[in-house]
Backbone as CSV, one residue per row, in Angstrom:
resi,resn,N_x,N_y,N_z,CA_x,CA_y,CA_z,C_x,C_y,C_z
1,MET,3.953,6.244,18.943,4.687,7.157,18.068,4.237,6.959,16.624
2,TYR,3.835,8.053,15.971,3.395,7.992,14.577,4.588,8.227,13.647
3,ARG,4.800,7.309,12.725,5.864,7.443,11.730,5.308,8.301,10.589
4,ALA,5.894,9.489,10.396,5.299,10.479,9.500,6.169,10.763,8.293
5,MET,5.493,11.217,7.229,6.167,11.647,6.008,5.558,12.960,5.543
6,ILE,6.389,13.862,5.043,5.942,15.114,4.435,6.000,14.962,2.920
7,VAL,4.897,15.279,2.236,4.874,15.294,0.776,4.620,16.728,0.346
8,GLU,5.667,17.375,-0.127,5.633,18.812,-0.414,6.760,19.138,-1.401
9,ASP,6.439,19.857,-2.486,7.454,20.124,-3.491,8.382,21.279,-3.124
10,SER,7.967,22.133,-2.216,8.807,23.254,-1.800,9.767,22.828,-0.693
11,ARG,11.065,22.949,-0.954,12.051,22.560,0.064,11.907,23.416,1.318
12,LEU,11.667,24.717,1.141,11.510,25.614,2.286,10.303,25.223,3.128
13,ALA,9.201,24.878,2.460,8.000,24.470,3.196,8.250,23.170,3.953
14,ARG,9.010,22.244,3.371,9.340,21.001,4.073,10.175,21.280,5.314
15,VAL,11.152,22.177,5.183,12.015,22.519,6.321,11.194,23.163,7.432
16,GLU,10.302,24.084,7.075,9.487,24.771,8.075,8.577,23.798,8.811
17,LEU,7.934,22.893,8.067,7.042,21.939,8.697,7.818,20.955,9.566
18,ALA,8.965,20.520,9.093,9.795,19.610,9.883,10.200,20.254,11.201
19,ASN,10.544,21.537,11.168,10.912,22.249,12.398,9.727,22.333,13.355
20,LEU,8.547,22.584,12.815,7.354,22.641,13.663,7.065,21.290,14.308
21,LEU,7.302,20.223,13.566,7.011,18.885,14.083,7.963,18.477,15.204
22,ASN,9.088,19.146,15.305,10.004,18.853,16.415,9.368,19.123,17.768
23,ASP,8.364,20.002,17.782,7.704,20.369,19.031,6.367,19.660,19.221
24,VAL,6.059,18.696,18.360,4.799,17.955,18.470,5.083,16.566,19.022
25,ALA,4.422,16.214,20.106,4.657,14.924,20.756,4.154,13.776,19.886
26,ASN,4.850,12.643,19.975,4.434,11.378,19.353,4.484,11.375,17.825
27,ILE,5.206,12.344,17.235,5.375,12.363,15.784,6.853,12.186,15.459
28,GLU,7.176,11.137,14.700,8.547,10.902,14.266,8.603,11.071,12.750
29,LEU,9.251,12.127,12.303,9.378,12.374,10.871,10.480,11.482,10.313
30,ILE,10.108,10.549,9.435,11.100,9.592,8.925,11.347,9.727,7.429
31,ALA,10.519,10.541,6.720,10.705,10.639,5.268,10.107,11.933,4.738
32,GLU,10.670,12.386,3.614,10.151,13.542,2.892,10.118,13.216,1.408
33,ALA,9.113,13.749,0.714,8.990,13.528,-0.728,8.592,14.833,-1.386
34,ASP,9.091,15.054,-2.610,8.774,16.296,-3.325,7.837,16.078,-4.505
35,SER,7.295,14.864,-4.651,6.388,14.563,-5.759,5.565,13.327,-5.421
36,LEU,4.549,13.061,-6.237,3.736,11.858,-6.036,4.569,10.603,-6.249
37,ASN,5.390,10.595,-7.286,6.188,9.404,-7.581,7.153,9.075,-6.456
38,SER,7.827,10.092,-5.929,8.759,9.829,-4.834,8.010,9.399,-3.577
39,ALA,6.801,9.933,-3.356,5.993,9.525,-2.211,5.583,8.064,-2.328
40,ARG,5.166,7.672,-3.522,4.768,6.274,-3.727,5.948,5.327,-3.508
41,ARG,7.112,5.745,-3.981,8.297,4.905,-3.799,8.619,4.716,-2.314
42,ILE,8.541,5.786,-1.546,8.818,5.693,-0.111,7.762,4.833,0.584
43,LEU,6.513,5.022,0.227,5.441,4.246,0.850,5.551,2.761,0.532
44,SER,6.155,2.440,-0.609,6.330,1.033,-0.966,7.480,0.389,-0.207
45,GLN,8.324,1.222,0.395,9.520,0.713,1.059,9.460,0.821,2.583
46,GLN,8.626,1.725,3.102,8.604,1.970,4.534,7.183,1.970,5.067
47,SER,7.058,1.705,6.343,5.757,1.743,7.011,5.498,3.164,7.500
48,ILE,4.472,3.792,6.951,4.141,5.180,7.271,2.743,5.225,7.901
49,ASP,2.624,5.881,9.054,1.334,6.011,9.739,0.604,7.299,9.379
50,LEU,1.366,8.332,9.034,0.791,9.668,8.868,1.499,10.399,7.740
51,VAL,0.706,11.019,6.846,1.268,11.802,5.747,0.769,13.240,5.852
52,PHE,1.717,14.187,5.862,1.387,15.600,5.723,1.456,15.895,4.225
53,LEU,0.304,16.160,3.623,0.182,16.096,2.164,-0.214,17.429,1.547
54,ASP,0.638,17.929,0.658,0.306,19.111,-0.132,-0.639,18.696,-1.261
55,ILE,-1.353,19.643,-1.819,-2.286,19.328,-2.904,-1.651,19.553,-4.274
56,ASP,-1.017,20.690,-4.479,-0.451,21.036,-5.782,0.983,20.533,-5.868
57,LEU,1.195,19.442,-6.620,2.511,18.824,-6.745,2.919,18.761,-8.218
58,PRO,4.200,18.652,-8.513,4.652,18.724,-9.909,4.052,17.673,-10.831
59,ASP,3.787,16.471,-10.306,3.289,15.390,-11.159,1.844,15.005,-10.848
60,GLY,1.081,15.926,-10.286,-0.324,15.650,-9.995,-0.766,16.367,-8.745
61,ASN,-1.883,15.908,-8.165,-2.345,16.523,-6.914,-2.416,15.487,-5.807
62,GLY,-2.416,15.958,-4.591,-2.375,15.075,-3.431,-3.530,14.097,-3.363
63,PHE,-4.665,14.472,-3.922,-5.815,13.561,-3.885,-5.536,12.286,-4.677
64,GLU,-4.756,12.398,-5.746,-4.417,11.215,-6.543,-3.638,10.211,-5.703
65,LEU,-2.737,10.710,-4.873,-1.989,9.817,-3.992,-2.912,9.184,-2.960
66,LEU,-3.729,10.005,-2.328,-4.622,9.506,-1.282,-5.569,8.451,-1.817
67,GLU,-6.119,8.675,-3.014,-7.090,7.749,-3.582,-6.464,6.440,-4.033
68,SER,-5.149,6.415,-4.205,-4.486,5.193,-4.662,-4.029,4.307,-3.506
69,LEU,-4.185,4.773,-2.269,-3.704,4.024,-1.112,-4.870,3.343,-0.423
70,LEU,-4.859,2.034,-0.409,-5.939,1.240,0.182,-5.364,0.158,1.089
71,PRO,-5.520,0.267,2.420,-6.026,1.449,3.135,-4.963,2.523,3.173
72,ALA,-5.377,3.760,3.313,-4.437,4.872,3.319,-3.929,5.143,4.734
73,PRO,-2.697,5.656,4.846,-2.263,6.184,6.140,-3.165,7.360,6.515
74,GLN,-3.110,7.786,7.741,-3.838,8.988,8.116,-3.189,10.175,7.413
75,VAL,-4.014,11.140,6.996,-3.529,12.259,6.197,-3.969,13.580,6.800
76,ILE,-3.022,14.501,6.907,-3.303,15.894,7.236,-2.864,16.720,6.030
77,PHE,-3.802,17.390,5.375,-3.459,18.208,4.224,-2.789,19.498,4.680
78,THR,-1.765,19.915,3.948,-1.073,21.175,4.205,-0.992,21.913,2.875
79,THR,-1.751,22.984,2.724,-1.899,23.598,1.405,-2.206,25.083,1.513
80,ALA,-2.013,25.775,0.417,-2.362,27.192,0.344,-3.758,27.401,-0.233
81,PHE,-4.431,26.316,-0.618,-5.732,26.415,-1.290,-6.864,26.019,-0.342
82,SER,-7.731,26.962,-0.022,-8.821,26.681,0.918,-9.991,25.965,0.264
83,GLU,-10.091,26.033,-1.076,-11.302,25.544,-1.753,-11.419,24.024,-1.805
84,PHE,-10.374,23.301,-1.393,-10.435,21.838,-1.464,-10.743,21.185,-0.115
85,ALA,-11.091,21.987,0.875,-11.290,21.452,2.223,-12.414,20.422,2.273
86,VAL,-13.527,20.713,1.619,-14.669,19.784,1.657,-14.278,18.442,1.053
87,ARG,-13.613,18.504,-0.092,-13.180,17.259,-0.735,-12.223,16.483,0.162
88,ALA,-11.352,17.195,0.868,-10.392,16.535,1.755,-11.097,15.752,2.849
89,PHE,-12.089,16.362,3.456,-12.790,15.672,4.539,-13.685,14.559,4.006
90,GLU,-14.137,14.684,2.760,-14.864,13.577,2.126,-13.949,12.377,1.940
91,GLN,-12.653,12.640,1.815,-11.655,11.569,1.692,-11.131,11.129,3.063
92,HIS,-11.826,11.550,4.128,-11.517,11.138,5.507,-10.163,11.666,5.988
93,ALA,-9.795,12.840,5.529,-8.587,13.477,6.048,-8.769,13.792,7.524
94,VAL,-7.690,13.705,8.267,-7.735,14.031,9.701,-7.952,15.519,9.889
95,ASP,-7.272,16.341,9.077,-7.404,17.796,9.182,-6.917,18.439,7.893
96,TYR,-7.161,19.736,7.794,-6.834,20.503,6.598,-6.203,21.806,7.055
97,LEU,-4.889,21.936,6.891,-4.162,23.092,7.393,-3.767,24.014,6.254
98,LEU,-4.038,25.308,6.433,-3.666,26.298,5.441,-2.304,26.904,5.771
99,LYS,-1.501,27.098,4.732,-0.202,27.733,4.902,-0.380,29.251,5.023
100,PRO,0.455,29.928,5.802,1.490,29.373,6.686,0.875,28.675,7.891
101,ILE,1.453,27.571,8.266,0.874,26.731,9.319,1.271,27.269,10.697
102,ALA,0.272,27.510,11.530,0.520,27.994,12.883,0.862,26.809,13.780
103,PRO,1.853,26.930,14.657,2.246,25.823,15.542,1.091,25.265,16.363
104,LYS,0.269,26.143,16.935,-0.857,25.670,17.764,-1.858,24.895,16.913
105,ARG,-2.073,25.363,15.693,-3.027,24.679,14.802,-2.496,23.299,14.417
106,LEU,-1.191,23.189,14.200,-0.591,21.897,13.868,-0.730,20.914,15.022
107,LYS,-0.461,21.378,16.228,-0.587,20.498,17.392,-2.033,20.034,17.574
108,LYS,-2.970,20.939,17.349,-4.382,20.575,17.473,-4.759,19.512,16.448
109,ALA,-4.243,19.656,15.221,-4.525,18.665,14.174,-3.986,17.301,14.575
110,CYS,-2.781,17.265,15.132,-2.171,15.991,15.518,-2.880,15.341,16.698
111,GLN,-3.559,16.150,17.495,-4.335,15.585,18.608,-5.569,14.839,18.115
112,ARG,-5.944,15.072,16.853,-7.115,14.411,16.283,-6.786,13.055,15.660
113,LEU,-5.523,12.694,15.641,-5.129,11.430,15.026,-5.764,10.246,15.738
114,ARG,-6.165,9.265,14.956,-6.699,8.029,15.522,-5.547,7.196,16.064
115,PRO,-5.781,6.414,17.111,-4.731,5.487,17.563,-4.285,4.601,16.413
116,ILE,-3.018,4.298,16.367,-2.453,3.562,15.240,-3.163,2.242,15.012
117,HIS,-3.503,1.533,16.076,-4.108,0.197,15.916,-5.455,0.254,15.243
118,GLN,-6.085,1.441,15.156,-7.397,1.534,14.534,-7.337,1.563,13.018
119,HIS,-6.155,1.804,12.437,-6.097,1.833,10.977,-5.075,0.864,10.418
120,GLN,-4.625,-0.077,11.230,-3.750,-1.126,10.746,-4.479,-2.460,10.791
121,ASP,-4.019,-3.367,9.928,-4.586,-4.714,9.885,-6.101,-4.691,9.785
122,THR,-6.634,-3.870,8.906,-8.077,-3.707,8.802,-8.774,-4.930,8.229
123,ASP,-8.016,-5.864,7.642,-8.633,-7.043,7.049,-8.686,-8.233,8.006
124,ALA,-8.167,-8.076,9.215,-7.998,-9.210,10.113,-9.313,-9.910,10.444
125,SER,-10.398,-9.159,10.546,-11.670,-9.753,10.947,-12.548,-10.118,9.758
126,LEU,-12.074,-9.910,8.535,-12.871,-10.216,7.357,-12.712,-11.683,6.979
127,PRO,-13.788,-12.325,6.498,-13.703,-13.743,6.133,-12.934,-13.931,4.840
128,PRO,-12.374,-15.129,4.616,-11.667,-15.403,3.361,-12.601,-15.295,2.159
129,LEU,-12.047,-14.898,1.042,-12.817,-14.850,-0.196,-12.884,-16.244,-0.811
130,ALA,-13.974,-16.525,-1.526,-14.066,-17.748,-2.320,-13.474,-17.458,-3.695
131,LEU,-13.000,-18.496,-4.365,-12.335,-18.312,-5.651,-13.264,-17.690,-6.689
132,ASP,-14.570,-17.911,-6.572,-15.507,-17.361,-7.548,-16.035,-15.975,-7.166
133,GLU,-15.529,-15.403,-6.084,-15.945,-14.063,-5.676,-15.146,-12.992,-6.393
134,ARG,-15.702,-11.770,-6.406,-15.017,-10.635,-7.009,-14.681,-9.606,-5.937
135,PHE,-13.667,-8.806,-6.226,-13.281,-7.753,-5.290,-12.916,-6.500,-6.077
136,PHE,-12.973,-5.356,-5.400,-12.752,-4.057,-6.045,-11.301,-3.623,-5.898
137,LEU,-10.707,-3.135,-6.995,-9.348,-2.597,-6.990,-9.367,-1.203,-7.585
138,LYS,-8.558,-0.311,-7.007,-8.416,1.037,-7.553,-6.946,1.414,-7.510
139,ASP,-6.457,1.925,-8.630,-5.070,2.375,-8.728,-5.074,3.683,-9.507
140,GLY,-4.922,4.795,-8.794,-5.015,6.094,-9.448,-6.408,6.328,-9.996
141,GLN,-6.506,6.617,-11.292,-7.803,6.887,-11.918,-8.475,5.632,-12.462
142,GLN,-7.794,4.492,-12.404,-8.366,3.254,-12.921,-8.935,2.407,-11.797
143,SER,-9.987,1.691,-12.104,-10.575,0.777,-11.127,-11.075,-0.464,-11.844
144,TRP,-11.136,-1.559,-11.109,-11.556,-2.843,-11.660,-12.397,-3.582,-10.629
145,LEU,-13.312,-4.402,-11.113,-14.004,-5.389,-10.303,-13.470,-6.737,-10.758
146,VAL,-12.619,-7.341,-9.939,-11.811,-8.471,-10.373,-12.311,-9.773,-9.763
147,ALA,-12.436,-10.797,-10.599,-12.731,-12.135,-10.094,-11.448,-12.716,-9.513
148,LEU,-11.510,-13.229,-8.298,-10.313,-13.782,-7.667,-9.714,-14.889,-8.537
149,ALA,-10.567,-15.625,-9.236,-10.096,-16.709,-10.104,-9.231,-16.199,-11.246
150,ASP,-9.340,-14.903,-11.584,-8.564,-14.333,-12.676,-7.196,-13.823,-12.230
151,VAL,-6.943,-13.834,-10.938,-5.668,-13.329,-10.432,-4.596,-14.404,-10.575
152,GLU,-3.521,-14.056,-11.268,-2.416,-14.998,-11.440,-1.551,-15.058,-10.186
153,ARG,-1.201,-13.886,-9.662,-0.339,-13.852,-8.483,-0.401,-12.494,-7.808
154,PHE,0.056,-12.461,-6.557,0.213,-11.244,-5.779,1.704,-11.091,-5.482
155,GLU,2.236,-9.899,-5.741,3.674,-9.656,-5.592,3.912,-8.542,-4.573
156,ALA,4.667,-8.833,-3.534,4.952,-7.855,-2.483,5.864,-6.755,-2.990
157,MET,5.521,-5.510,-2.648,6.345,-4.345,-2.967,6.388,-3.458,-1.719
158,GLY,7.095,-3.913,-0.689,7.099,-3.179,0.573,5.735,-3.248,1.226
159,ASN,5.162,-2.088,1.582,3.817,-2.046,2.158,2.731,-2.146,1.098
160,TYR,3.132,-2.216,-0.145,2.188,-2.367,-1.243,2.210,-3.804,-1.760
161,THR,1.197,-4.134,-2.558,1.172,-5.413,-3.272,0.727,-5.156,-4.700
162,ARG,1.442,-5.760,-5.647,1.058,-5.674,-7.055,0.187,-6.880,-7.380
163,VAL,-0.998,-6.617,-7.945,-1.947,-7.674,-8.277,-1.875,-7.931,-9.781
164,HIS,-1.500,-9.144,-10.161,-1.348,-9.506,-11.569,-2.596,-10.254,-12.045
165,PHE,-3.308,-9.678,-12.998,-4.500,-10.335,-13.543,-4.788,-9.798,-14.946
166,SER,-5.100,-10.683,-15.859,-5.560,-10.332,-17.211,-4.708,-9.253,-17.871
167,GLY,-3.395,-9.321,-17.691,-2.503,-8.344,-18.295,-2.366,-7.052,-17.517
168,ASN,-3.101,-6.900,-16.436,-3.018,-5.709,-15.588,-2.167,-6.008,-14.359
169,LYS,-1.608,-4.979,-13.764,-0.819,-5.173,-12.548,-0.848,-3.923,-11.667
170,PRO,-2.046,-3.548,-11.185,-2.145,-2.371,-10.320,-1.445,-2.592,-8.986
171,LEU,-1.038,-1.478,-8.387,-0.354,-1.499,-7.097,-1.325,-0.992,-6.048
172,ILE,-1.550,-1.767,-4.987,-2.492,-1.367,-3.953,-1.797,-1.331,-2.602
173,TYR,-2.327,-0.507,-1.706,-1.722,-0.355,-0.384,-2.268,-1.437,0.555
174,ARG,-1.726,-2.636,0.378,-1.990,-3.783,1.250,-0.688,-4.563,1.358
175,THR,-0.383,-5.059,2.534,0.772,-5.940,2.637,0.376,-7.316,2.119
176,LEU,1.366,-8.102,1.750,1.094,-9.452,1.268,0.457,-10.289,2.369
177,ALA,0.842,-10.058,3.612,0.253,-10.804,4.736,-1.227,-10.484,4.894
178,GLN,-1.604,-9.217,4.710,-3.018,-8.845,4.791,-3.828,-9.545,3.713
179,ILE,-3.274,-9.587,2.512,-3.975,-10.239,1.408,-4.060,-11.748,1.627
180,GLU,-2.977,-12.345,2.081,-2.947,-13.797,2.285,-4.040,-14.246,3.247
181,SER,-4.348,-13.429,4.250,-5.365,-13.792,5.239,-6.757,-13.901,4.637
182,ARG,-6.962,-13.331,3.429,-8.276,-13.364,2.791,-8.372,-14.376,1.660
183,LEU,-7.282,-15.080,1.373,-7.268,-15.994,0.234,-7.627,-17.421,0.640
184,PRO,-8.337,-18.152,-0.228,-8.601,-19.564,0.042,-7.298,-20.357,-0.027
185,SER,-6.941,-21.027,1.043,-5.610,-21.639,1.165,-5.346,-22.728,0.126
186,LYS,-6.370,-23.425,-0.331,-6.159,-24.492,-1.308,-6.001,-23.969,-2.737
187,ALA,-6.391,-22.711,-2.945,-6.330,-22.141,-4.296,-5.086,-21.300,-4.521
188,PHE,-4.444,-20.835,-3.444,-3.268,-19.986,-3.577,-2.120,-20.538,-2.745
189,PHE,-0.914,-20.369,-3.268,0.279,-20.896,-2.602,1.281,-19.774,-2.386
190,ARG,1.747,-19.642,-1.145,2.772,-18.639,-0.809,4.134,-19.218,-1.197
191,ALA,4.646,-18.799,-2.353,5.881,-19.365,-2.872,7.115,-18.821,-2.164
192,SER,7.029,-17.587,-1.685,8.167,-16.951,-1.044,7.675,-15.746,-0.253
193,ARG,8.599,-14.997,0.308,8.225,-13.783,1.026,7.609,-12.758,0.085
194,SER,7.887,-12.873,-1.209,7.476,-11.846,-2.167,6.302,-12.234,-3.052
195,ASP,5.961,-13.532,-3.141,4.969,-13.957,-4.124,3.968,-14.970,-3.579
196,ILE,2.705,-14.728,-3.914,1.637,-15.713,-3.732,1.072,-16.000,-5.118
197,VAL,1.014,-17.254,-5.519,0.526,-17.604,-6.852,-0.752,-18.429,-6.743
198,GLN,-1.606,-18.258,-7.755,-2.792,-19.108,-7.819,-2.384,-20.469,-8.388
199,VAL,-2.769,-21.508,-7.725,-2.374,-22.863,-8.104,-2.815,-23.180,-9.531
200,ASN,-4.009,-22.748,-9.913,-4.521,-23.045,-11.252,-3.753,-22.332,-12.359
201,GLN,-2.928,-21.362,-12.009,-2.156,-20.618,-12.997,-0.775,-21.240,-13.247
202,ILE,-0.435,-22.282,-12.502,0.857,-22.943,-12.668,0.766,-23.938,-13.835
203,THR,1.632,-23.777,-14.826,1.608,-24.671,-15.980,2.635,-25.791,-15.859
204,GLN,3.795,-25.488,-15.276,4.818,-26.513,-15.085,5.836,-26.039,-14.063
205,THR,6.676,-26.968,-13.634,7.752,-26.630,-12.702,9.085,-27.042,-13.305
206,THR,10.102,-26.246,-13.041,11.457,-26.557,-13.484,12.406,-26.271,-12.321
207,HIS,13.671,-26.511,-12.545,14.673,-26.193,-11.537,15.651,-25.172,-12.114
208,CYS,16.005,-24.184,-11.307,16.968,-23.187,-11.757,18.385,-23.684,-11.490
209,SER,19.381,-22.902,-11.839,20.770,-23.325,-11.722,21.179,-23.628,-10.287
210,SER,20.519,-22.977,-9.334,20.835,-23.224,-7.929,20.181,-24.497,-7.402
211,GLY,19.307,-25.079,-8.226,18.611,-26.282,-7.810,17.247,-26.034,-7.215
212,ASN,16.893,-24.771,-6.986,15.589,-24.437,-6.425,14.469,-24.642,-7.445
213,LEU,13.278,-24.909,-6.956,12.116,-25.132,-7.807,11.589,-23.800,-8.331
214,VAL,11.239,-23.789,-9.613,10.684,-22.599,-10.248,9.309,-22.939,-10.803
215,LEU,8.324,-22.098,-10.506,6.973,-22.271,-11.021,6.808,-21.432,-12.271
216,GLU,6.370,-22.067,-13.362,6.088,-21.334,-14.592,4.578,-21.137,-14.684
217,LEU,4.159,-19.896,-14.906,2.749,-19.541,-14.885,2.204,-19.331,-16.295
218,VAL,0.890,-19.233,-16.388,0.221,-19.095,-17.680,0.762,-17.905,-18.462
219,SER,1.050,-16.808,-17.785,1.527,-15.595,-18.451,2.968,-15.705,-18.934
220,GLY,3.680,-16.744,-18.489,5.086,-16.875,-18.802,5.992,-16.451,-17.660
221,ALA,5.411,-15.863,-16.614,6.201,-15.462,-15.447,6.786,-16.690,-14.761
222,LYS,7.977,-16.521,-14.205,8.647,-17.607,-13.490,8.884,-17.175,-12.046
223,ILE,8.376,-17.959,-11.111,8.437,-17.619,-9.685,9.215,-18.711,-8.951
224,GLU,10.264,-18.306,-8.284,11.081,-19.269,-7.552,10.471,-19.562,-6.186
225,VAL,10.427,-20.835,-5.825,9.895,-21.258,-4.531,11.035,-21.236,-3.510
226,SER,10.825,-20.549,-2.409,11.862,-20.521,-1.375,12.018,-21.909,-0.771
227,ARG,13.189,-22.197,-0.247,13.457,-23.532,0.289,12.542,-23.883,1.451
228,ARG,12.206,-22.900,2.256,11.339,-23.191,3.403,9.893,-23.467,2.984
229,ARG,9.542,-23.111,1.728,8.182,-23.358,1.234,8.097,-24.613,0.364
230,LEU,9.232,-25.225,0.080,9.260,-26.337,-0.859,8.473,-27.533,-0.348
231,ALA,8.637,-27.876,0.922,7.917,-29.017,1.485,6.409,-28.778,1.441
232,GLN,6.004,-27.552,1.694,4.575,-27.210,1.645,4.033,-27.367,0.230
233,PHE,4.830,-26.986,-0.772,4.395,-27.120,-2.161,4.231,-28.591,-2.528
234,ARG,5.191,-29.417,-2.136,5.095,-30.843,-2.441,3.896,-31.475,-1.759
235,GLN,3.616,-31.060,-0.547,2.455,-31.591,0.168,1.148,-31.177,-0.508
236,LEU,1.145,-29.958,-1.031,-0.051,-29.439,-1.697,-0.429,-30.284,-2.901
237,PHE,0.585,-30.824,-3.610,0.325,-31.584,-4.816,0.539,-33.087,-4.654
238,ALA,0.675,-33.524,-3.418,0.870,-34.955,-3.177,-0.423,-35.737,-3.418
239,LEU,-0.273,-36.988,-3.883,-1.446,-37.864,-4.078,-1.986,-38.332,-2.733
């Protein structure tokens, strides 16, 4: 079953597409968004396998959303504009549907979907990065080639992760678990369910009012260590 979301600013168009999807097997519509910002918020909170994506949206175009998701869910474009079809398929869209959407055409598009396991956990077979290696990040129209050594921490935001480095904090479509599998274990510490910090970025430790350990980082950020991770932290720094 594919967990799907509609991104479309027209309420009527969302209702029509939702009704059509009731007759399509293996599609579970779990969310709707009327803008890029609302779509990003939902994607940060829920696991989405498939996005039905309009191009012309109030706060940008659908390509901006697609290009900011790494890896992206599978996408079927739903639009009134035929001239963007080539660009859509260059972005590896599953299909490109013109409005008004015909039921048979929608079902045919959904039959082209890749099995879910083919686009999840794409980093599982990749080797860990070395601390002196660089990696590529893209967030909207901005992109960076980042040295792993410059990353202060990774912060979980649902299915997204915020990467903190050199005053920047782009949001990328990777879970914290996916990122952790690529990190050198001696250089990074999983402080909690929400944060992985680079050991070299820790300047000191203190205790908060609850008695839990708090890591103070070079940037001034303070990250609390969960109780289940405390023993691991002490072992990491033991003589």
